[in-house]
N, C-alpha and C positions, 0 to 999 in steps of 0.2 A: 827180668830177665830181661839181655841187652842184645842187638842183634849187631850182626856182623856182613853188609850189605855184598853183595856180588859188585866185582868190578868189569864181571861179562855184562853181556848185553842178554841176559836174559832174567827171567823176574822168580828172584830165590834171592835167600840168605844163604851168603859163605859159609857162616856156621852162625847159631845162637847160644846164649851160655843162661844158663838157666842153672840154679843152688848147684853151684861149684863147677857143674859141669860142660862143659862145649860137643854141640851135637854139628859137625857135620855134617854137608849136604853131600850129595855122592861125589866125585871125581871121577871124570873120563880122562884122558888122554888128549889135556889141548892147549897151544898158546895162550901168549895175555891178551890176544886178540877175539880166542873165542874160537876159533878153529880148531874140528878136530886136527889131530897130530894121530897117521895111521905110523905101521913099525909092527916090528915084533914083539910077544910081548913082554920078553925084556926091557925090550923100550919103553915100550904104551908105562909096565909098572914103574921104571927108575923115573919120567918126567909126571907122572900122576902124583908120586912121593915128592919129588921136589912142592909141586904145586902145595900138597899136601903142608912138607913142613911151612909156607909162607905164612899159609894156611893159620896154623896153631901158632909160629912166631907173631903174627899180627894181632892175636888173640892173648898174647900174654904166656902160651903154651911152647911143648916141647913134643919132638916126640917117644922123649920117658915119663908122660901122663898119657900116656895113650891105655885105654884099655880097655876096645872092645877094637875089632874090627869087619865089617861087615865087606866078602869079596862076589863078587857078580862078574864073572867069565862066561865068555862066547861058546865054548864048549869046553866037555870035560879033558882032552885032547891035552889042553893048554898044563892040568893042572900041574904037572912036574917043573916045567920051565918058566911057572910061576915061581911057586914056592922055595926055587933056586934063587930066580930074583927078590926075592918077597923077605928071605932068612936076613941075606948083607944086612939090610934096616934094622935091625934088633938082636944087638950080638950080649945084651943084656936080659933076653927073657923076651920070648913073645906075649903080646895083649891076647884075649878070648876074641876067636875066629869064628866063625861061623862063612862055607861058600858055598854059593847056588852058583847055577847054569841058565844065561836068559839072554833074549836077544836086546841086546845094548844098541843105546846109540847112535849115530851117524855108523854104525856097523864095527867099530870099536868090539875088542876083546876081551878089554879087563875096565868092571871101576869097583871102586873100593868106598864106602864112608865109615867115617870116623867119627867116636866117644874118647875126651880123652876127659880128666880133668882142667878146670880150668888155670 
């Protein structure tokens, strides 16, 4: 098992690699200093995917190796807008996905957790 430490000031690994799989910690809309970034659902989704892409790349993986995503939305009224933003990142087909509603850290509206092939 290999752990990829977070560069953010929080006590977690950015990702853990085990048996050929990468398990990324939940991603919310944050800048490089670990500060939450508010914005529209589309803007939060874009920043989250930018951060996921950086993490995958640092682990030697990429978007085409994502096999599962869990999505948390602050409210199901965001579902359609989120789906429009989300769909742009998977032109070659979608990974398995679960979407749930929950109150999120920092009062943000989107959080995503990714599992991918290493």
